[in-house]
N, C-alpha and C positions, 0 to 999 in steps of 0.2 A: 868752494862747495864742499859741504860735509859729505863724504862718500859713505855708501852702505857697505856692509860686510859682503864678501863674495857670496853669490847665490849658493843654496844647499848643494847643487850638483858639483861644485867645486871641491867639496869634501869627498874624497874617493871612497864610496861605500865598498867597492870591490877590494880596495887595499885592505880595509879592515877585515872583511869577511874571509879573504884567502889566508890570512895569517892565524886567525883564531876566531872562536864564535863571538859575535857582537854582543856585549853585555847589555842587560836591560837598563834603560835610563828612564826615570820617572817622567811622565808627561808633564809639560809645563802647565802649571795651574794658574800662574799669575806672576807679575813682576814685583820685585822688592827694591826699594831705593835704599842703598846703604847709608847708614848714619855714621858708623865707626868701624875702623879696623884696629882691633886691640891685640897687641902683641905682648906676650909675657916673656920675661927674661929667663924664666924656668919653664920646662916642658909643661903643658897643660895636663891636668889629671881629669879622669872621667867625672869625679866628684865636682870639680870646678866647672866643667862644661854643663853638667846638670843644674848646678846653682845659677849659672849665667842664664840658662834657658828659663829659669824660674823667676827672673827679675820681672817686676811689675810692668805690664804693657809691652812685653817683648813680642814682636810680630814675626821675627825670623832670625835665625842664627845658623852659621855653618862654620865648621872648623877647617882651617887651611894650614898647610905646611908652607914655610917661607924660606928664602935664602937666595943665594946667587948660584949660577951654573955657568960653566965654560961650554958655550954652544959653538962648535967650530971655532972660529977665530974671535968670537965675541964673548964678553962677560955680561950676562944678562940676569935681571931679576926674575925669579921663578916662583911659581906657586904650585903646590900639590893640593888637589881639590877633590871633593866628592861631586861628581858631575851632576847628580840630581839636586844636591843641596846648593851648589854654587850658581848654577845657570840662572836662577831667578834674579840674582844681583847684578847681572850683566845687561848691556843695552838690548833693546827689543829684538833687533835683527840677529844678534848673537844668541840670545836666549831661546829664540824660536827655532834654531836649526837642530833638529833631532840628530842628524848625521854628524854634526860637529861634536856633540856631547857623547855620542856612541864612540866616536874616534878617540876622544879622551879616555873614556872608560876602558876602551880596548888596549890602552897603553901607548897611544900615539901622542904626539906633541900638537897643541894648538898654539900657534904663534900670533903675536900682535902684529899688526901691519908694520909698526915702527921697527920691529926686529928684522923684518925683510928676509925671512928665511924662505928658501924655495919650496913650494908646495909639492907634495908627493915625492919627496926625496928622503934618503936616509942621512942622518947627521949625528955626529958624536956629541953627547951631552954628558959632561963629567965622566967621560970614559965609557958611557953606556950608548950603544947604537940604537937610535930611535928614529921613527919615521914621522915626518911632518905631515900631519893629517888634515890640518885646517888652518886657515888665516882668518882673523877676526878682530873687532875692536872690543876690548873688555871694559874700558872706562874706569879702571881701577889702578892705583899705584901698586908696583911690585908684580904686575902681571904681564911681563913681556913674553914669558913662556909659561903655558899652563899644561900641567900633566895630571894624572890621577894621583891620589894619595899613595897608592902602592908604588908607582914609579918614583914619586917623590922621596919615598923611603930609600929606594935604590940610589937615588942621586944625592942623598945626604941632607935633604931639606928637613928643617926642624918643625915638629908639630907644636907650634907655639902661638898661633893666632886664631882669632875668631872674627868673622865679618858678621855684623848684626844690624838690625833695624828696629827701632822703637819710636816711631814718628810721633807718638802722643806725649813723649817725655822730653823735657829740656835736656840739652847735652850735658849741662853741669850736674844735674841730678842723676842722669844716666851714668856718668863718670863716677860719681860718688858711690852708687850701688855696686859698680863693677870693682872699684877699689876695695870695697868691703870683702870681696871674694878673692881677688888676686893680690891685694896689698900693694906695696910699692913696686912689685914686679911688673905692674901694668904700664904699658906705653901706648898712648892714644894717638891715632891719626883720624882727625875729624873729616868725614866725607859729606856730611849734610851741608847743603848750601847755607851760606852765611845770611843772617837776617839783616836786610838793609831797608831803611825807610823808603816807602813807595813815593816816587815823585817823577815828574817829566822834565828832564833838563831842557834848557832852552836851545842848546846847540849840540852838534854831534861830539865835539871835543868834550864837552861836560858829560855827555852820556857815556862815552868811552872811559873817562876817569871814574865815574861812579860805578860803572859795571865792573871795572877791574877790582873793586873792593870785594867782589864775590869770590875772588881767588887771590888771597894775600901772597904776594911774590910775583904776580903777573903784572907786567908793565901795561898801562893803558895804551901805550904806543903800538903794541902788538895787535891789540883789538882794532885800533885805528887803521893799521896796515892791512889787516884782513878786510875791514870795511871798505877800504879803498880799492883793493884788488877785486873783491866780489861784486860790488855794486856802485863803486864811485860814491860812497857815502849816501846810498839810497837813491841814486839817480837812475839806476837800472836794476829793477827788482824782479826781473824774470817774467815767466819761467825760462830757465836755461834749456839747452838741448837735452839735458839729463833730467829736467823737471824740477830743478831747485828753484826756490822762491824766496823773496824778501830781501832785505838789506844785507843779511849775512848768508844768503844763499843756502838754506837748509833744504834737504830733501824732505818731503812731507812724512815719510816713513821715519826718518830720524827725528823730525820735530815732534812726533807723537810720543817719543820718549824723552827728548831733551828740552822741549819747549817749557818756558816758564812765564808766569805772569809778572813782568817786571815793574809795572806801573800800578798794580793793585786795582784794576778795572774789572777783575773777575774773569778775564779771558787771556789765554796764552795765544797771541795772534802772530803767526809766522810773518806777516807783512808789516807788523809794527816794530819800528826800531827800538822802542821802549821795552819790548819783550825779547826781540831777536839778539840784541847786543849782550844783555845779561846771560842769555842762553848760550851764546858763544863762549862767554867767559867761563861758565860752569862746565861746558863741554871740554874746553881746553884744560881746566883744572883737573877734571876726572881722568884725564890722560897724561898728567904729570907736569903741566906747564909751570906750576909754582916752584918746582925744583930749579928752574933755569937750566942753562947749558944744554946738555944732551936731552934732558927731560923736556925742555921747551921745544927743542927741534923735533922730538918724537911726537909731542902733542900737536904741533902744527902739521906734521906729516899725517897724523890721524885725521885731521880736519879735511885734508885734501892729499891723497896719496901720490905725491910727486915731489922729488927733490928740488926741481926748479921752482915750485910753488913755495916751499919753505924758505929757500934762499931769497926769493923776491919779497916775501913778507918780512923777513929779518932785515933785508937791505932797506925797505921802506920805513920800517920801524926806527932804524938808526938815524933816519933823516928828519924825524920829527923833533922839533925843539923842546 
């Protein structure tokens, strides 16, 4: 079952307010689906950011700082962000929590579930003592730990990346326009779902194999294992005790953000395997599954926040021929 972010009350407003005034964070006006994460080998200039914003049909862009950080005993990917500009690019449950983004703006850490940092505790990050103010799913590579841009500077993160969306443009033409601004310094990470010909496979195995193409690097066997654990390949479609539905057991609130029309019939149907299995592949991909290894482990953990679940899925995946 794809789990939701912790409810807003799990982000301690008292923790934020007793240490410093809570900064203003812009109200969420809508969600943005990220198309590209573009990283420059050289620090971005204000002129370059302005030019990127001016690209034809650009719908949204936010500058982020990236790097790795020593967080307690873990080495984790970290992002420094502008809370108001970054939140629309995250999944609905995460984007909607005002308390979470005020915690980030106030200088606290927002941790991904996969990082498994203890909520409302102080932790050393690159030698800087910070409080873990929120847990959430960010659905983006490199976002195990999210902090404000100001804190990112203290941690030594480089202001070298932009997260952007221009859904009316082809990825190849979007890349071309970006390279005109950043030159060969631009490194692209494509986040937009891959275009795959719509069709309805005859068997679940064929469906798992086709859907895995949405996430190059993800084995179809992982999707098959999740399908087996969640519903017995569509034999038990819920609702579960938590309210999850369909062959891949999505919560309706998660489906509102993650659902896709996999067979081209014009509807993203949580109960349809032709929609639910591709949606699961994309959900895993947004959480780092394509990287394999620890990235795959973290992605499955994001799907259902339990170590036993991850181990069961990986064990089943290894059994498929």
